[in-house]
N, C-alpha and C positions, 0 to 999 in steps of 0.2 A: 504494500500500500504506500503510495507516495503522499507525503505531507509537506505543506508549506512550512519551511523552517521557522519563519518569523511567527506564524500563528501557533505552531507547536510550542515554541519557547514561551510565548505569552500564556498559553494554556497551562504549561508546566508551572510557571511562576504563580499563576492564579491558584493552582491546586496545591501549591507547596504547603500552605498552612494546614490544610486538611490531610495531606498525604505524606508529609515528611515524618519519618520515624527512624529512631536509632535501631541498633541490633535487637535481637529478641529480648523480651522482658524477663527478668528473673524476680524472685520474690520481692515485691516492693513494700516499703513501709507504709503504714497508714498515717499520713501527715496532712496538715492543712497548708495549702499553697496560696500565699497572698496574691492578689491581683491588683497591683497599683495602677493608677491611671498613666503614669510615666515610669519608664525603667529606672531603677535606682542608680544613682551616679556614685560609683565606688572609686575611691582613690587607689592608684596602683599599689599593690602590696606584694611582698615577697611570698611566694607559695612554696618554695623549697629552700631550706636552710641547712647548710652543712653542719653536722654535729659529730661527736665521737661515738664509737660503739659503746663505750662505758656509760654514756648518758642515756642509753635506751633501756627502759625498765623491762627486765626479763631476758635480755639478750644473753647474759652469762649463764642462765639456767635452762634455756631451751635446748633440747636435744636436736642439733642441726642435722644429724643423720636422717631424721624423719623428713626433713625438707629437701634432701638431696635428689630423690627421684623426680619431684616436680621441677626443680631447677634444671636438671639434665633434660627433661622433656622440653623446657623452654629453649635450651641451647640447640635442640634439633632445628628450631625455627630461626634462632638468632645468629647462629655461627657464621652465616653468610654476610652479616652486617659488619662493617669495619670496626665499629666501636666494641662489638661483642666477640669478635673473632679470637682475640688473644685469650680472654678468660675462659671462653667456652672450649677452646682447643686444649688449654692446660687442664681444664676440669676432667677431661677424658682420662687423664693419668692419675687422678685423685682416687684414693680408696674411700668410697662412700660409706663404708662401715667403720671407718676410723674417725671418731668424732673430733679429736684434736686436729687432725689433718683437714677436715672439712671446715672447721672454725678458722684455722690459719688461712685457708684459701680465701674465704670471704673477707677476712680482715686485711688481707694483703692486697687483694685486687679490686676492692670496692670501697666507695665512700658512702656512708649513710647520710641521707638528706631528710630532715623532718618535713612532712607535708603540712602546709598551713592553708587555712581558708582565706577567701578574699578579704575578710575583715581582720586578718592577722591571728585569729584564734586557732588553736591546735586540736580541737575536739570535734568529732563528727559522728554520724550514725553508721553503725555496723549491723547489717541484717544478715539473714542466712537463706540459702537455697539448697536444694537436694535433687536427686534423681528418683522420681516416683516409680513404683512397681505396680502395674495394673494387670487385671485379668481380661483377656479378650479372645476374639475369634476372627478368622478371615471371612466368615459368613454371618449375616444377621440371623438371630434366632435365640429363643430362650431368654436368658438375662442379658444377652449382648445386643443392646438396642441403641447405644450411643456411638455415633461414628467419629473417627478421627479422619480428617480429610487431607488428600494430597493437594498440591498447588493447582488451581484452575488455570486453563490455557489463556483466559482473557486478562489475567493479572499482569500488569506492566510494572517492572521494577527498574527505575531510572536513576543512574548515578550522575550527578551534575558537578562532582568535585573537580573534574578536569577544566571546567569553565569557571566554576565558582569555588576556589580552594577553601573558602570559609565554611563550605558545606561538607567538608570531609567527615566521614562516618555518618552522613545523613543521606537518605534516599527517598525518592518520590515513588509512591505506589498508587496505581489507579487503573483505569481501563479507558479504551478508546470509544467515544461516541461521535461518529462522523470523523471530523478532523481535530477533535478536542480530547484532551486527557481530563477525565473527571474523577473525583474520589471514588474508590471502590466501596462496595456496600459494607455497612456495619454488621456486627454479629446479629443484631436483631433483624435487620433487613434481610440478611441471607437466610435466617431461620424462618421468617415469615413467608418468603418466596420459595422456600425449598431450593435455593439457588445452587446448592452443592450436590444435588442428586447425581449419582454416578461417579463422584469423586471420592468415594469412601475407600480408605486405606485399610483400616481395621475397625472392628466393632468392639466396644468395651462395655462393662456391666455397671458402670457408675458415672452418671453425668457430672457430679461435682468433682470427682477425681479426674475426669477428663478435662474439666475447666482448669484445675490446678496444674495439670500436666502442661497446659498451654502457658500458664504463668511461669512455670519452671523452665520451659523451652525445650525439654527433651525428657525421655524416660524409657522404661522398659515395659514390655507387655509379655505375659506368659500366655501362649496360645492354647486354648482348650483342646483342640483336636490333636495336637502333636506334643504338647507340654514344652515345646521349644520356647525359649525366651529371646525376643528380638528387641532391638533398640529402635525407638521412634524418635527421630532427630528433627530439630527445627529445619524447615526448608524455606519458609517465607512467611509474610504477614500481610494483612489487608490494608495497612497504611494508617490505621486510626490509632491514636495514642492510648496506652493502657490507662484505665481508670479503675481505682481500687473498689472492689465490692465491699470491703471492710469499711472504707470511707463512706460508701453509700448507706450502709446500715447505721453508721454513726449519725449521719445527717438525717436519717429517717427516725432517729430516736430509738432504734431497736437494740442498741448496745452502746456502751461508753467507749471512748478511744482506747482505754487500757484493756478492754475486753476484746478488742478486734484482732484476735489471733486467728490463724488458719483453723485451729481446732474449734474455736467458738463459732466461726463462720460456717463450718461444715455442720455443726450441731443445729444452728439456726435453719440452715437449708433443709435438713431432715425433718424438722418440726413445722415447717411452713410449706407444704406441698403445693398449695395454690399460688404461691408467690415465687416459686423456684425459677421460672423463666424470666420473670421480672428482675430477679437478682442477677442472673447471668448476663442479661442484656444491658445491665447498667455499665458493663465494660464493652465498649464498641469494638475493641481490638479482637482479632481472630488470627490464630496461628495455624499454618499449614505444615504438614510433616512429610518426612520421607523415611523409609525403612532402611536400617543398617544392620549388618551382622555384628555380633559381639566377639571380637577376636580374643580379648582378655577380660573376663568378668570382673577382675579386681580394679579395672580402670573405669573412670567416669566417661561421660560423653565429651566430644571435642568442644572446646570453648572457642572464643573469637580468635585466639591465636592460632587455632588449627591443630592443637595437640590435646590429647586426652587430659581431663581434669583429674587431679589427685585428691581424694577425700581428705578433708581437714588440712590441706596444704595448698589449695588453690583458692583464689578470690577473683571476683569480678570488680572492675574499677572503671572510672571515667578516663578514657585514654587521652582526653585533652590535658590531663594533669599528671597521670602516671603512665609511662610507656608499657605497652603489653609485653610480657615476657620478663619484666624486671622482678627481682626478689623484693618483697615488701614485708617489713616487720610490723605486725599488728599487736597493739596492746589494748585489750578490751576485757570484757567479763563473760562468763558462761551465760547461756541463754536464761533470762529471767532471774539471774543470781548476781551476787557481788563477788563471786570467786574469780580471781584473775584468769584470763585467757591470753597468754603472751607467747607468740610464736612466729617464726619466719614462714611466710607464705610466698606464693608466686602469682603475679598478676597475669592471668591467662584467659580472662573472659570479660565481657561487658554486659550491660543490661539496660533496658529502657528506663528503669527507675533509678539507675545508678548515675547520679549527676552531682558533680562537685568534687572538690579536691580531697577533703578528708571524708571519704565515703567509700564503703566497700561492702561486698556481699560475700559471705563466707560459705564455701561449698562443703556441705556436711557429708555427702556421699549418697549411698543408695538405701532406699527402703523406709520402713515405718519409723524406726528410731531416728534416723537422719531427718525425716520429715517432722517429727515431734520437736527436735532441736531447732530446725530451721524456722518452724512456725512460731516458736517462742522468742526468737532472737531479734530484739530491737534494742541493742546496747549502745552506749557511748564508747568511743575509742579514739586512739591516735595511730598515725601511720608514719613509717619511715621507709623511703624507697632507697634501695641500694643500686648505685650506678657505677659502672667501671671507672676506675680512677682516671684513665686517660681519655674517657669519653667527654666530648663537649656537651654538657648537660643542656645548654641552650638549644642545641639541635635536636636533642632527644625529646624535650618537652617544650615546644615552641611558644612564643608570645608570653613568656612568664619571666619575672625577675627573681633572682636568687641572691643570697648573701652567704658568706662563710663567717664562722665565728670560732 
């Protein structure tokens, strides 16, 4: 189909507000977002500040051997980059089972930079996500009545970053109507029109678990007919921003903000059958999936870096502030508790709700226990990103100011 370039560009820009979305959403916090009439004017602040390893709480007590597999997975993706070639090449000769050797490696080849918010504060929100396990079938029948869908053919995904560099990590999604790109249908619109009929990938037995699978971005399904476990991975999204159904229930007076955990949302859903579709449609975002074989059951799904996530050692970050692949030390607390959780993680994923400098999503792993932890995790915490000593940090995290102390 031939389109006039000028009219296409105009329609793309018109659709940008409705169709621009970041990578797949992971468990988002229930927060109140202010809507000022004018954007706030922030004074330039340093968001990365060089510090010593000794100043990082918990650095000396973390068992860095547990962080090594996640770091080496990152090196698979980073070793071709000039800034990372030396440390990632040397890392191949390090005995990952030797804790002193691993610690000496990080302290010799990296500088820790504390991450700060735009207002200069050092504290932010740390949430959690996980890989759900669902029960399903390749055919509809019995309890298997809720479909997971593959990407529809009429969904357009357009990357404008080559023309507009400021739109890096942002994409337009929509569909063609004549010679115009218009926003793709919302969750509710697709459900009402039965628009995805024939695009079913797998049928599962629980609609609320299918919804949370979309929030997490990927998961596993055990097939009833063969007992085989397959991974259902993120493939694309309809272009509408994620809206928290927990926030929706809070706004409707159904629960308080403190009560809006994944567990309580699922309980409300089960006890209000007449309002179930209303609740799900409060989130216009809809995720499409693809099936993947599971080569190693101990490894998580691939994150935005393109490498498998390591349970309890991988995090999702905002790549505008923290480069994907970098080791990040997280100092927070256990879900719903005051018990310290201080460990070296690796930034290997992104998420639609993960926005800001001191902001991270902690990957807990697979299954029910991981889901319980992820659902309760809305903690405060601090971050330190480890960058190669010879790397130009300005190039790794653009448009930010830094200072050393």
